[in-house]
N, C-alpha and C positions, 0 to 999 in steps of 0.2 A: 146429640151426635149428628154430624153432617152426613148427608146422603153421598156415599162414595161409589154408587153404581155408575159404571161407565157405559156409554152408549156405543154400540158396535155399528160400524158403517162399512159397507162394502164399496170399494172403489173398483170399477171395472175399466179395463183398457180395451179400446177398440183397435183392431188391426185392419189396415187397409193398404192397398198398394196401387200405385198409379204409374202408368207408362210415361217416361220422359224421353225427350229427344235430345241427344248430345251431338253438337255440331263442332267440328274442328274449325278454328278460326285462323285466317291468314297470319294475323299478328301473333299467333300462338295461343294456346289454351283452348278451352271449350266453352261454348254457350249452351245453355240448357233451357228447354221449354217443356211445359206439361199441358197437353190439350184439355185435360179435365179442369185446369185452372188457367184460363186464357191470359190472365195478368201475370202469371208466374214466369219470370225471366231471371236467370242467375248465370253464373259462370265459375270457372276455376282454371288455374294455370295448368293443372294436370287433370286427367280423367278421374283420378281418385278424389282430388279436391272438388271437382265439379259434382261428383256424386254426393259428397258430404254436404256441399252447399245446396244441392237439390233437395236432400232430405230435410235440412233445416228450413228451407223456403216452403216446402210442403207442410211441415208441421206448423209454421207460422200462418200459412193460408188457412189451414184447418182451424186453428185457434181463432182467427178473425171470423171465419164463417160461423163458428159456434157462438162466439160473443155476440154476433149480430143476429143470431137466430136463423141464419140462412141454411137451407138444406145442403148437405155435402154432396158433391158429385159421387156417383156410384163408383165403388172400388173396381179396378180392373181385375176381375176374378181370376183370369188365367192368362197373364201376360206372355207366358211361354207359347201360347197359341197364337200370339200376335206376331206377324211377320212384317217388318218395315224394310223396304228396299227402295233404293233410288232407281228409277226407270228413265233412261234417257229417251227423249223424243225429238223429232225434227219439227221445226216450226215452219209453217208455210210463209213465204215472203209476200208482203202486201204489194 
């Protein structure tokens, strides 16, 4: 009689969150960057599409890092505590 004992395996899901910067483009749409992953650049025609593309790009970056055995950048623990604001400055003329 064959052994029908099944092996149980737990698959855990990690949750992380990263701050992304969304920039409105003159031609329309939004470009997206993520400081935690300097090579990550994506875009979308709408803010909603840019957010979806950013999530997909982040998931792909994480997959590449894991496949290569690279350490993942630390998750942004409390992005609500992060304030990003444009500050206009005057440049001195040379």
